[in-house]
N, C-alpha and C positions, 0 to 999 in steps of 0.2 A: 061739319064740326069743328068744333070752337077749340083749339090748346089750352091747356092754361096760361096766364100772361104769366110771365117771370116776374118775380120784385124789386129785381134794381139791372142796371146793364155796363158792364164796362167791356172793353178792349182786355181782350185777353189770346193767350199763345197757343197756338197752335188753331188759327181761327182762318180758314180761307176766305180770304176778303176782296170781293170783285174791283173793287173802285180804292184809288189813292188811299193813303192815311187820313182815318175819320175824322168829319167834324168834330165837338160838340156832340152826344149819343144824345136821341130824344128821348124820353120817360117811357117807361112801361105801356104806359097805355096809349102813346104816340101813334096812331096806324102807318105813320111814318117811320115810324124806326126798322131799322134794321133786323129781320127774324133771326135767331140762333139755331139752327139746327144739327141735331149728330146724325149720321149715318152712318151704320155697322154694316155687315155683310153678311153671309151667312151664320146663321144660329144653331140651329141642329138641335134646338132643345137645352143650350148649355147656357140655361137664363141668370145663375148663379153667376155665373163669370160678366155677362151680360153688364147684368144692373150692378153688382160691385165696382167692374171700371168704371163706367158711369157715375156714378157717385162720385167714386176720387176725380174724375174728370170735372164733374161742377164746384166740387170742393175746391181745385183747382184753380178754374178759369170763370167759376160765374155761372150764374143760373144759363138755359137751355133752353128755349120753347118747347121742341118736342125731339122726340128718338126717332127717324123712320129704319126699319130695320129690311133689307131687300134680301132674294134669293132663298133657302130652304129656312125656315122660321121654327116650325117643332121638328121631333127627334124622328126619327124614321121609327118604326115597327122593332124591329129588335134592337134599336139601341137602348138598351138598360138605363146607361149612365146617365143620358139626356132626357129621359123620361126623371129619372131621380129629382136634377136639378131643375126639371120644368112645374114638378107635379105641386108644388105649394107654391109656388106663381100664377096657376092656374085655379085653383083651389080656394085662393084669396085666404091662404095663412100666411106667406109673404105678400109684401106689398111692393107693386111695382112703382119706383122712385119719381119717374117724368113721365111725361104721357107718351104714353109711344103705340106706332105703327105700324105694320108690314102685312107686307104678301107674304104667298106661302109657295115658294113653286115644288113642294111633295107632298101635298096631304090635297090630293084629289078626290076626296071625303069633304074637307073642308068647306072647299071649291064648291061643289055639287049640295050641301048643306046652307052653304050661306051666300049664295052668287052675290050679294048685295053688301060683304060685311059683316059683324059682330063684334060685341064687346065681348070681350073669353074670361076677362077681369078687371077689375077697380082702373083704368089707366092701359089697359091693355087692347087697344083694337084691333082685328082683322079687319084692312079695308075691302078683300072683297075679288072675286074672280077678276073683273075689269071694271074698270071706270073711270071716272075724273070726280077730286073732291079738294074742297075750301079747305087748309086746316092753318087757321092763323094766320089770313090773308093770300098762303102759298097756295097755286092753285098746281095742284098733284094730276099727273095721268097716271095708272098703276095699271100692272098685268100682273095677273100672279101665274104659274107655270111655266111648261118649257117646250119644243118646240118637240124635242126627244126624249125617252126616259123614259123607264120601265118605274110602273105607280105613280108618277108624278098630275098633274092638273098640265094635261094637252092644249094648249093653244093653237090656231092655225087662222086663216087667213081672216075668217067671217070677226075674228076678236080684235084684230087688228083693221076692220072695217068697220067696226061699230066706236071705234074709239077713233080712227079719223073724224067720222059724221060729227061726235061729242061734240068736237072742239072745235067746228066751223064758228060759232057763236066767239072763239076765245082765240083765236088765229095768231101766232104769233108775241102769247101771252102766257103760256105754259111755264113754274118754276122750275117742277120736276117731271121728272119720266123718271119711275120707277119699272124695274125688270129683275129677270133672275138672268137672262144671257147678254152675253156685249154685243154688240152688233156689228156684223160682218165689215172688216174693211175700218171700225177706227183708228189700227193702228196707222194707218197710212199716208203717206204727205207728210212725210217726220224725217229728219233728221236720224242717221243710227244711232247716235249714245241717246237718243230719247224715244226709240221705240223698246219697248218693256222686253225682257228676258226667257221668251219661251218660246218652248220646240212647236213647230209648223204645224206639227197633228194633232198638240195642245190649243194652238189656238181656235185653230180650223174647230176643234168639238164643242168648246166653250162658246162660240159665235152661230149669229144665227143670221141668214139672209133675211126672214120675215122682221127681226126684232131692230134688225138696221132700216127695211122699208117703213116702220111705226119710226122709227125716231126721227126720220130726213123730210116727215110730213107730220109729226108735234115739234120740230123744231123748239126742244125744252131748253131753257138755259142749263140745266144740269140734267144729266142721262147717269145714274145712278143704276149697277151690274153689280155681282159678285161669280159670276160661273166659274172665273178664269183661276181664282182662288189668290191673287196676289192684288198687290197696292199698283194702281194705274194710275195720276193724274194729269190726263191727256193735257198737250196746249191751245189754248180757245182755241176756235174756228167758226168761221160766220155760215148763218145759217143762209143756206137757199134761196130759199123765198123772201121773207121777211129782212133779212139783212143785220138782224141781232145779232150779238156773241153768245156761243153753246161752247158746253164744256163737259167730258165724261169722267168719270172717275171710276175706278174697279175698285173693288173692296178685297179685300182676303175674308177666312173665314175665321170665328169667332173665338178667342184662343191663342190663336196662333203667335208664338214670342218673336219670331225672324222680321226685320223691319221690313225686308220687299212684301211682307204679307200681308202689310198692315191693314186691321178691320176696322179701326175707327176715326173716321174725319169729321171735323168739325165746319159749318157754313155759315155764314153771313149774311141776307139778303135781301135787299126787299122788293116788296113782292114787284113781279111785270106790271099791272095793275096801277102801280102808282110811279111810276118813271118813265119819264118823260122816251122819246122815239130820240131822243140825240143820247141822253145816258144807256139806254139799250144796245147804239149801234158802237159806244165807245169802245173802239177794239187797243187791247194792251199790245203791246211793239214784238209779242212771239206769237201774233195768232196768225193760223196757215185757212188756206183753205179748204171745203169740208171736206171729210174725207171717204164721206158714206154716197156712194152711190144712188143718182136719183131715179127713182121710180119711174117706167116710162108715162111720158106724158105730162110729166108733174114740169112745169116750167117757171123759173123767177116772174112774180110778180110784184111792182112795188118793191123790190128790194135789191139787192146788189147782188150780184151772180158770186158765187165763191172764190172766182181769180180777181175780181174788179181789189183797184188798190185799198190802200189802208191811212185812212187820215193821222195813223199813228204808228204808221210803218219805216223801219232808216228810209232817208232820202233820200236813193241811190236815181232815181228817174223818177223825179218830177213830174205829177200829172196836173197840177191846178184843180181847182174845181170840177169840170168837164169832162169827159170823156174824151180822149182825146182823136183826134180827123184820120181815117184812114189814111197812109201813106206807101208808098215801096218801103219806107226804110223802117226798120225795127228797134228797139233799146233795148240793150242785156242788162242784169243785175244779175248777183249772187255769183260770178265764176270763179274759180279754185284760184289764187296767186302762180300757181306755173303752169296755167293755160296760155297755149299760143297759138297765135291764129292756126296753126296748120289744123290742128287736132278741130280747133270751132270752127273750121270751117267746113271739116267732114261731118257733122253736127247738122249745120245749116242747109249743103247742099240738097240733104232731101229735099227739102222746100222751093228749090225753086233756082232758077240764075243767080248767082252774085255779082256783082258788080261794083261793089262794092267791101269794103270791112278795115275794121280800126279796132283791136283792143286797148285800151287806154291803158296808161304808166303812169305809177305815183311821181315824186323827184326822185324816187331810189332806180326808177329805168324798169319796177315791177309791177304785173297785174293789178289795176285797183279793181278789180271783180266788173268792169263795164264792158260794153261793148257795143258796137253800130257797123247795122249791118246794113245796108243797100240791095235790094232786088231789082231784077229786069222786071216788073211788072207790080203791080199792088193786088192784083192776086197771091203772088208768092210771098208778101208780106204776111197777109188778113194769115195763110195756112201754118206759117211761122206763130203767132202769136196765138191761132187756135190751138198749138200743138203745144205751148208751154205748159200745159197740166202734167205732161211727162214726161218734157226734156231734160234730157243730163248730158252732161258732158264731164267723164269716166263718173266717177259715183255720185257726182254732185248734181242737185237739182237746180234750175237756173230759171229766171223768169225774164219772160218777156213780153216789152208792148208797142207800140206803134210810135216811132220816134216825134214828137211834133214840133222838128226843127225853129226852134225859138233858142237854139244852145250857143254858145260863143262858137267862134271858131278859129281855128289850128293854121300857123304857118302856112296850112296848103288848104286854106280851103275847107277846109273838112270840118263836122259839129263834131263837138266835143261838151263832157258833163258837165253841165250848167254845176256854178257853186252854191252849196244849199245857202238858202235864204237865214241871215243872223237876223234876231228880233232881241233890242237888246231892252226894250221897254219893261220895268213890269209887270209881272201877271200877278192881275188879284186870282188869278186859276192856279196858279204854281204851287211846289209844297216848299219850297224854298225860297221865294221871294218874303220880304217882312208887309209888303202889298197887300197881300190876303190872309184876311179878315181871320184865317181860320188856320191863321200856321199856329204848330205847335210850339208857343214857347216855352214851352216844359223842360222840352229836348235843351233850349241853349244853353252853351257852355260858359261861352266869352264872345264878346264885337268887339271887332273893331271898325273904323269907318269905311273901310276894305271888305275885312273879312270875318267871317266871324265862325266859331267851331260849337259842334250840333253833336251828341249824341245819338248813335244812328239807330236808327227806328226796322228794330228785330235784329240790332246788331247781331256779330256770330260771338262775341264776349261781349262782358258788361263796360268791357274798358271801348269797347267798336269806337270809334267816332268819326264823325265828316268835317272836312273844313268846308270853304263855301267860301265865294267872293260875295257882296252885300246884293251886288249888282246883276242883274240877269243877263250873264257872261257863261257863253256854252260851253267854253271847254280851257285849260290853262295853256294850251298852244294862241289862242288866241284873246287872251287877257294881258291890257297893258302891266307896262312897271312895275307899277305901284300898289296894282293888284298883286302882280307874281310877288311881291316884295312880302306884302299882307301875308300870302299866303306861308309863302316861307317861313314866316317867323312862328305864326301859327305853330306849325306842324312843329317845328322847334322845342314849342313850350307842352305840345304833347308830346313826344318823342321823351324832354325831360321828367314826364312822368313814370314815362315806359322803365325807364334806363333809372327811375329810382326803386322802381319795382323789380331787378335782376334781370329785362325783359327786353329782347329786342322787338323790332317793328317791320311790316309789313306796309305799303303803299299802294293804292291801285284807282286811275281814273277812267271813265272811257269816254270816246266823244264817235258815236256814230250821232247823226244828227236824226230827229223826228222831224216828220212834216207839222207835226201840230210845235208849237215854238213855244207854247210853254212848259215842255219838257226839257228844252233844252238848259237846263242850268247846270251848271258845271257840281263835282263833286267828286272830293280825294278824299278817297277812304285812308283809314291811319289804324290800323288792327296790330294790339300786341302777338307780339309771336315770342311762348316762353323758350330760353337758350338752349333748351335741348334737340328742340327744333330747326333751327337757323340753318344747319349744315346741309339741310333738305330743299332748300327752299330753290338753288339754280337747277337743280334735279328736274325738280317738280316742275316749275314752268317750263322748262323745255320739253317734257312729256310733252302738256297738254299741249303747247302749242303745236308739235309735232302730230299729235292724234288730232287735230282742227286744222289739219294742214295750211299754217300760215305763214310767213316767216315772224323770227324772233331778231331784233337787232338792239345789241346796247350801245348805248350812249356814254357819257360822260357824267352828265346832271342833269336833274328835270328843265333847265335854264334853257338846253338845247334842243329840246321838244319841237320847237317851232319849224327848223331847219332840217331834222331827222323825218318829218312827218310829213310835212308842204299843206296841199289840201287835202290829204287823206285822212281819210276815218282812221283808229285808232283806239291799242290802248296801251294807259302805260303802267309801268309796274315798278318799283323801288322795294327790292329783297333783302335780307340778311346776301353776306357774300361774305370772303376771308377773313380770317382772325388775323392783326395784325399785332402790332404793340402801342396802339392808340385802345384796342380793343377791333371788335366786329368792323369791317366797314356796310357799309351801302349799294348796291348796284342797280344800274339805272337801265330800265331796257323799254322797248317797244312795238307792241304786237302790231302789223301789218298784214296785210290781203285780200281777200276778196270781202266773204261775209261774214262778219267776224261775228261774235257769239254774240248775247247781248247780256249772258251772266257770266261772263268768264274769270271775272275780277273774283268772285264770289268764290267760284267754283276752284279758282287756283289756290286760292287760302285755307280754305278748309278741307282741299286733299291731302294742304302742305301739314295743317292743325289736326287732322284723323278724324273729322268729326264730316263727315258726309251730310248726316239726317240735318244740317245748319246751311246748304243751300239756298234754301226760299224762306227769305225772308220773314213770310206768313208766320213760316213752322216756328219760328223765334222771337213773335212778340210779347214785350210784358202788360201788362197795366200798366194805365197810366200812374197809378201811385210806384210802381216800381221804376218805371222810368224817371219821376221825379227825384225819386230817390235816389239814385244812380246819377243824376247827371248834378248833382247836389253835391254828392262826393267826388266827383271830378273836377267840380268848379271850387270846393274852399280846397283839395290839394293843389291845383293851380299856382291856385293864390299863393297857398306859403310854399313852391317853390319859389314864387319872384315873376 
C-alpha cells in the first residue's frame, strides 16, 4: 500500500524525533526523507472528532504522510453516537482528509469477512486481522483483536506464530508494531517517576503476555497500543536480539480532554531499511534494558544483550570497545548519595564472600554513586554481574559490571573510578560545534571568539536561550578563565534583555559525561521567569532534589563551581532568590549525588513555571521559519540594549 506523498515538509511542533535536531530536509519525493506519521488511540466510531483534530494538526504543523489508528476503530453495536459520527465517512458523504490505516480490536465481523484488509472508503483502509504491510516505505506489523473480551476479534498463539514466521526475512527491520493491548512488563526497569499512574489491576487487564511475546520477537522500533486508555511514551530500550533501539507509545481514547489521556501523537522516522546499522543502534542517554521477558529459547544473536553498556550512556563505568574480562572484582554504578558500606555490603553478601569494598566519595565526602567490590572467587563476581538486572539498594536499581583493573590507585593502592575522557577537538557530528556543516545557524543570536548565544531548540519559552563555548568544552567547571569570562559576558547580555521585560531568570547546566564524546558540549540554559513566580524558585528546586534523593549545596557564585564539585558529575542552577534594595538576588546551587536525572534542569524550571507539558523539548519545537523569526527578535533587541 502506498500512501499519498506530502507536498512539503518542515520541522514542526509535537513531532517526536529519533535523532538529533535535523539537517536540511530532503524533498517529498526523496526515499531517504523522514516519514511524518500521526498515530491515534481507540476511536470507537468518533470519526468526526478524529478527522477534525487531524485537520487542525495538519494546518498547525504541516502535512503528514498518513494516519495510523490502533485499538477499537468502529463503534460498538449499541453506540448510537459513534454510529452517527462514523456513518458519513463510511458512506463517502464526508471525505477522509488524510490516508488512514487502522486495526480494529472490536469488530469480529470485519476480521472474519476481510482478514486481508479492505478499503472502506477513499483514504480509509482496514489493515486486516493480522499481517505485515509496507506503507510509504515503513514496514508495519499489525494485529487486530484482543486476547480476551466479548464481541471482539479473538487472537491466539497461532496469530503470533504466523507473524513471527512472516518477518523472518526482515528481522530487525520492522518500523512499527500496532496492537490493541499493551505488552506485559513494558513499565518495568524504570525509575518510579517514569512509571505511568495506573492501578495494578487496570494495568494487568490492559496487558497481554501474548502481545509481550510478539513484541520481543518482532523488535519493532515503535510499538503502539491503546488498551490502558492513557498516554505513555516509554523511555527507549534496547532490542534483545538485534541490538537496535525500540520504543513503546500508549495512547488514550479519541476525544479525551485530559493531558494524561492524550490520544493523538506524531512520529518522524526514516524507514529502518534505509538506515545504517550504526544509526539503528544509536542509543539515547535515557535508554534502558529491554523490560519484556524473552520467550523460552529466545537467545541474543548478533546483537547486544539488554544489559550491555551504551555508547551514549553516562560515563560512570568506562567499558571501552570490548567486553571486560571476567575477574573477581566488580564496578558498581548508580548508587544513591546516602548509601553506606554497611547497606551495600548487605546486598552484595548474597553473591559470595567479600574481600574488599570501597564506596567512592566526591570532594565533599559524599558518595559519588560508584563503588568497587572484590569477591573471594571469580564465580562470585560473575553471580553479582548476572544479578544486576534486579539488584536494588533501598528502592534504587544499581548496575554491576566486571572491573577492568585499569583504574588509577588511591593512597591505599586500591582502584578508584577513572576520570571520563575529555575530548576538546571540534566534532563534525556535534550539534553545537561550528565544525558541523549542518549546525543550525539560524538559531544563533550572537557570537564572539570564545562563546555564543543561541535560541534553544524546543525552548520552554520563546526567549529561552543557551550560552555555549565556541570550542568543544564539556562543562563550565573545566572551562579556562577566558571562556568563563566570555560566558559571564553573554549571560549578562541575555539577562539584561529579560530585565528590560520586567522578568527574572534561571540558569541551569548539566555535567554528566557521555561515552560518545561528541555529546559533551557545554550548554548553559537561560530561561526567563515571570516575577510572580520567582519567590517559589528555591522551594521548587529543593523539593525536586529531595524527591530524587540527591544533595543540594549552595555556592556563592558560578566561578566557585570547580571547587564545589571536584571531579563529580553535577547539575548547576542559578535561580531567583530574595528581594533586596538592589532587586531580586540570584542564588547559585549545585546538585550532587549518585545517578543524576538527565533532564532535571528542564523539569525544575517547567515545574516552577507551571508548564509540565513542556518538559520534553521535542514537544515544543517550532518550524524553522518560527525559529528564525524568534532568533531575529532576540538579536535585534540585544543590539538595541548594547
